[in-house]
Structure formats: C-alpha cells, structure tokens
C-alpha positions as CSV (number, residue, x, y, z in Angstrom):
1,M,46.5,145.3,88.2
2,A,47.9,142.1,86.3
3,R,45.9,143.5,83.3
4,F,47.6,147.3,83.6
5,F,51.0,145.1,83.9
6,A,49.7,143.0,80.4
7,T,48.2,145.9,78.4
8,A,51.9,148.2,79.5
9,T,54.1,145.1,78.2
10,F,51.6,145.3,75.2
11,L,51.7,148.3,74.7
12,T,55.6,148.8,75.2
13,Y,56.1,146.1,72.7
14,V,54.1,147.5,70.3
15,S,55.9,150.8,70.8
16,L,59.1,148.9,70.1
17,V,58.2,147.2,66.6
18,A,56.7,150.5,66.0
19,S,60.0,152.6,66.2
20,G,62.2,149.8,64.9
21,L,60.1,150.3,61.9
22,A,60.7,153.5,61.1
23,H,64.0,153.8,61.5
24,A,64.2,150.1,59.1
25,A,67.4,149.4,57.0
26,P,67.5,151.7,53.6
27,A,65.4,150.0,51.0
28,R,68.1,148.3,48.3
29,R,67.4,151.2,45.6
30,Q,69.0,153.8,48.2
31,L,72.1,150.9,49.3
32,G,72.1,149.9,45.4
33,N,74.3,147.1,44.0
34,L,78.4,147.3,43.3
35,E,78.2,148.9,39.7
36,C,75.2,151.7,41.1
37,N,77.8,152.4,43.6
38,I,80.7,152.4,41.7
39,D,78.7,154.6,38.9
40,R,77.8,156.8,42.3
41,A,81.4,157.4,43.2
42,E,82.7,158.0,39.3
43,I,80.2,161.0,39.0
44,I,81.4,162.4,42.2
45,F,85.2,162.4,41.0
46,H,84.5,163.7,37.6
47,V,82.6,166.4,37.9
48,A,84.7,167.7,41.2
49,T,87.6,167.1,38.8
50,L,85.6,169.0,35.8
51,S,85.1,171.6,38.4
52,G,88.9,172.0,39.3
53,V,89.5,172.4,35.3
54,V,86.8,174.9,34.8
55,N,88.0,177.0,37.9
56,T,91.6,176.5,36.0
57,L,89.6,178.1,33.2
58,G,88.2,180.8,34.4
59,N,91.4,182.5,35.0
60,N,92.8,181.6,31.4
61,T,92.8,184.4,28.8
62,N,93.8,182.4,25.7
63,L,89.6,181.0,25.3
64,V,87.5,181.8,22.4
65,A,83.8,181.8,22.2
66,A,81.8,180.7,18.9
67,N,78.1,182.3,20.5
68,N,78.6,184.0,23.8
69,T,81.4,186.1,25.5
70,V,83.8,184.0,27.1
71,D,83.0,185.2,30.6
72,A,79.2,184.1,29.9
73,D,80.6,180.4,28.7
74,V,82.9,180.7,31.8
75,M,80.5,181.6,34.0
76,A,78.0,179.3,32.9
77,L,80.5,176.0,33.1
78,Q,81.2,177.4,36.7
79,S,77.6,177.5,37.7
80,G,77.0,174.3,36.3
81,T,79.3,172.0,37.9
82,Q,78.8,173.7,41.4
83,G,75.1,172.8,40.6
84,A,75.6,169.6,39.6
85,G,78.3,169.1,42.4
86,A,75.3,170.4,45.2
87,A,72.5,168.3,43.3
88,I,75.1,165.4,44.5
89,K,76.2,166.8,47.7
90,Q,72.6,166.2,48.6
91,I,71.4,162.9,46.8
92,V,74.8,161.4,48.4
93,I,73.5,162.8,51.9
94,A,70.1,161.5,51.7
95,L,71.6,158.1,51.0
96,I,73.7,158.3,54.3
97,N,71.2,159.7,56.3
98,G,69.2,156.3,54.8
99,E,66.3,158.8,53.9
100,V,65.0,159.2,49.8
101,A,66.8,161.4,47.5
102,D,64.4,164.2,45.8
103,P,63.9,162.5,42.7
104,D,64.2,166.4,41.2
105,L,67.7,166.3,42.3
106,R,68.6,164.1,39.5
107,D,66.6,166.8,37.1
108,Q,69.2,169.4,38.5
109,V,72.4,167.0,38.0
110,G,70.9,166.2,34.4
111,G,69.9,170.3,33.7
112,N,73.6,171.4,35.0
113,L,75.1,168.9,33.0
114,T,73.3,170.2,30.2
115,V,74.4,173.5,30.8
116,I,77.9,172.7,30.7
117,Q,77.5,171.1,27.5
118,G,76.5,174.4,26.1
119,A,79.4,176.7,27.5
120,L,81.7,173.7,26.2
121,G,80.7,173.5,22.7
122,D,81.1,177.2,22.5
123,L,84.7,177.6,23.6
124,S,87.8,176.8,22.4
125,S,91.5,178.3,21.8
126,T,94.3,178.3,20.1
127,D,96.9,177.9,22.1
128,N,98.2,174.4,22.8
129,S,97.8,174.3,27.1
130,T,94.3,176.0,26.7
131,S,92.9,173.5,24.1
132,A,94.3,170.6,26.6
133,L,92.6,172.3,29.5
134,L,89.1,172.1,27.4
135,D,89.9,168.7,25.7
136,M,90.4,167.5,29.7
137,A,87.1,169.0,30.8
138,L,85.7,167.7,27.6
139,T,86.7,164.3,28.8
140,E,85.5,164.8,32.4
141,F,82.4,166.2,30.8
142,T,81.7,163.0,29.1
143,N,83.0,161.1,31.6
144,S,80.3,162.6,34.3
145,V,77.6,162.3,31.6
146,N,78.6,158.3,31.7
147,A,78.8,157.8,34.9
148,A,75.4,159.7,35.3
149,N,73.9,157.6,32.7
150,G,75.2,154.2,34.9
151,V,73.2,155.7,38.3
152,V,70.2,156.2,35.9
153,N,70.5,152.9,34.7
154,N,71.6,150.8,37.5
155,C,71.0,152.3,40.7
156,K,67.2,150.9,40.8
C-alpha cells in the first residue's frame, strides 16, 4: 500500500511539473524589450492611422493615377492596409496568448506594405486638400515601414 501511495505521489509530482512546463512564461523574444514593444505599438498605431487616411482617400474624386486606374490604386491601398492590419492583429493575439507568432505573418505585413507603396507612388492630385491627404498617407506609410523595421531589428 505504501508503494502505491509513493508511486501515485511521484506521478502527481511529475504531471504537475510537466503541466508547468507546458504553460511556461513566454520566451524573451516574444515579450521583447522596451524598444521592441515601442516599435510594436508604433506599427499598430501607424497602420491604423494609414487605414483611416486611405478610407478618406477612397471617397475623394480629385485623385489622378499615373499608371493604373484610380479605383485600382484605391483598392490596392485598402487591401494593403487591411492585410497588414490583419497580420499584425494575428501577431498580437499570438503574443497575448503566449504563443509563437507564425513567421509568415511578418512577410504578410511586408508584402502588404509593398502593395501600399506601389499604389501611393502611382497617385497624385492637383487639389490641395487631396495632396495633403496623399502626403499624410505617405507619412503614415513611412512611419509604418520604420516601425516594422524596428520590430524586425529590435524584437529578437
């Protein structure tokens, strides 16, 4: 009988230790240092702000496209900001849940930022308010790219 209780106690101990390892704290890379987390917050903020500017541009009738149609460029801007935002959201959810974010999500963010860059480079306007919106979109895009590069460089 004593052997049974000793074995049961040992197995209980092993299962508790194993469950503790299965739910261990997130790795340092996931938590990140202060600089890493600032970059993460910045990319979330700038992509969200860019998305708002893009939605305003989508309703603008004073846009001119150099190579594509205005509608195609606006759709590319909208899909690019939505795609980057969705990938960032999945990364954030993984970090909150203590999971490792899929590395392909970083590629999705980068790919969508590339789509945005192409569309922004194609659009222009002679209208002052529309030009100001395009400048704001370009500024937010640049800030998003800088923050994304910061995440890649600082979240190791």
